[in-house]
N, C-alpha and C positions, 0 to 999 in steps of 0.2 A: 890462880889471878884471875882477876875479871877482865871481860874483853870491854867495859864500859872506858870511854874515852873521856879524858878529863881534860879541859882546855885550862892552861894555866895563865893565860894570857890577860890582863888585865882589861876589862870590858870595854873599854874604848877602842883598844887595839883589837879586839876579838869581832867589834862591831865593823872596823875598817878592813878586817882582812874577810869578813862575810860579803860586804858591800863590793870589795874588787871581786871576789868569787863568783857573785851575782854580773857585775859589769861584763866579766870575762863570758862567764856564759850568755848573756845577752849578745854578746859582739859575736860569738860563735853561732849563736842563734841566726843573727841579721845576715852573718856571711853566708851560712848555710841557705837560707831563704834565698839571700841574693845570686847563689850559685845556681840554688832550684829553680828561679825563675827565669835564669838565663839559659840553662839546659833547655828548658821547658820551651823558650824564644826560638833558639836555635831547632828544636825537633820540631815544633809546629809550623815554624817556615815555609818547609814544602806544603804542608798540607794547605796552607793559607795561598800559597801561588798556585796550586791544584784549584783551590774551589774557585779564584780570581778568575783562571783560565776557564773553568766550567760556566761561570756565570756570562762572562764574554760572549763565548760559546752558544748560550742558552739564549743570549739578547739577539745575537744576529741570528738564530733560529728562528725567534720570536718576529723579528723584523720581518725575515723573508716569509715566514707563514701569514702576517697581518697583510702582507704586497699580494700574495696569492690568493689570500681571500676576497682582498679587495678587486682583484682582477676577476677572479669569479664571480661575484658581485655584480659589476661591472658585465661579465659576459651575461648573468640571469639575467639583470635589467635590460640588456640589449634583446636578449631573446624572448623577455616579456612585452617588449615594445614591438617585436616585428609580429609577436603573436596577435598583440591588439591592434597592429596597422592590418594584418590580414583580415581578423575580426570585422574591423571598420570598414574595409573594402566590401566584404559580403554583406555588411549589414547597410551600406550605399547601394549595395547592388539589389538588396530586398526591397529599398525604396522605388526603385524602377520597376519593380516587377509588381504586378497585381498579387493582391491578397489572396487567397484561397476562399474567403466568406465573399468577396467583391465579385468573384470569377462564378461562383455558386448563383449567387444573387441576379448577376447578368443572365445566364441559363434560365434561371428559374423565371425571370421577368419576360421571356418569350412565350407567346399565346400557344396553350397547348391543350385545343378542344379535343377531349376524346382519348388524350395520352395522358397515363398516371405512371409518373415516375417512382422506380422502386430504389436505384441508388446511383449514385453520383462517387467518381473516384478521380481525383484530380492529380495531375503528375505536373511539377513545375518547370518550366523553361530551364534548358540547361546546354551548355555546348552549340549553342546558336540556333536550338531547335527551339519552334511553338511550345507552348505549354499544350497539354493534351487534358480531356476527360472521355471517359468513360462512362456514357449513360444508359442505366438498364430500367426496363419498364414495362407494361403493358398498353398496347393501342386498341381502343375499341373498334377499328376498320382499319382497312387500306389505306383511305382516304385520308383520315386523321393522323395517320403514321407519316404519310407521303407530307401532307400539310405542316406537320412539325419539321421534318426535314427541310422543306425550302423555308420554312420560317427561321431555321436556324442558320442557313445557308445566307439567307439576307442580311444577318445581323453582320456591323461592322467590327465586332472582334473575331468574329470565326473565320478561317480561311479555307478549311474542308470539314465536309462530314462525311465519314465512310459509314454505309448503311450497308449490311449486305442484302443483296438480291432474294436470298432464301427466305429471308422473313416476313416478304410479300406473297409466301405460299398459301395461308392460311387467311381467311376473309374476316374473321372476327378473332377476338381476344388472341392477339399477335402478341407473343414474347419477343423482345427485340434488345439488341447490345448495339449501340451507335457509338463510333469513336469522331470527338470532334476536336478538331485542332485549331489554335490561333492564339491571340497575344492575350486573349480575356481583359482587355483594358478599355475603359469605356471610352 
């Protein structure tokens, strides 16, 4: 005997049975798919809720970070303003002080016959002290050096001229170093 199945139903009835079979198969597949979707939804719900909570937490953290960043930027901006204000005050103070070149020009403008200047070192006024200049040079005679010292003392921008007495020991070609203090403002 062969295992060949022979359908003895009429063709219309065989088609109806086949259609009913596929209909039941489709209904079972749809129900299976619906159950699968329902189970998947039930199992995914905690993950969805967890992700929502994480997103809310990250949004809160982002808001806090933006507020901190804004506060830090305000602080950096205020520190920058303080620095600019101090620099402005410093620069405004510089406008009241004589420039180095103006002070050197004033000293070089004093008549100095017989005196050759070698170097001039300028120290700006600070802490209520006057500005000072250290002048090095060579005088041809004692008289020329003394005349230059008196000429510097008589100028309105110089308050004192300090010249050591020991430099007057030589008669000619006198190396000297004098300290001149004053406002150096014309």
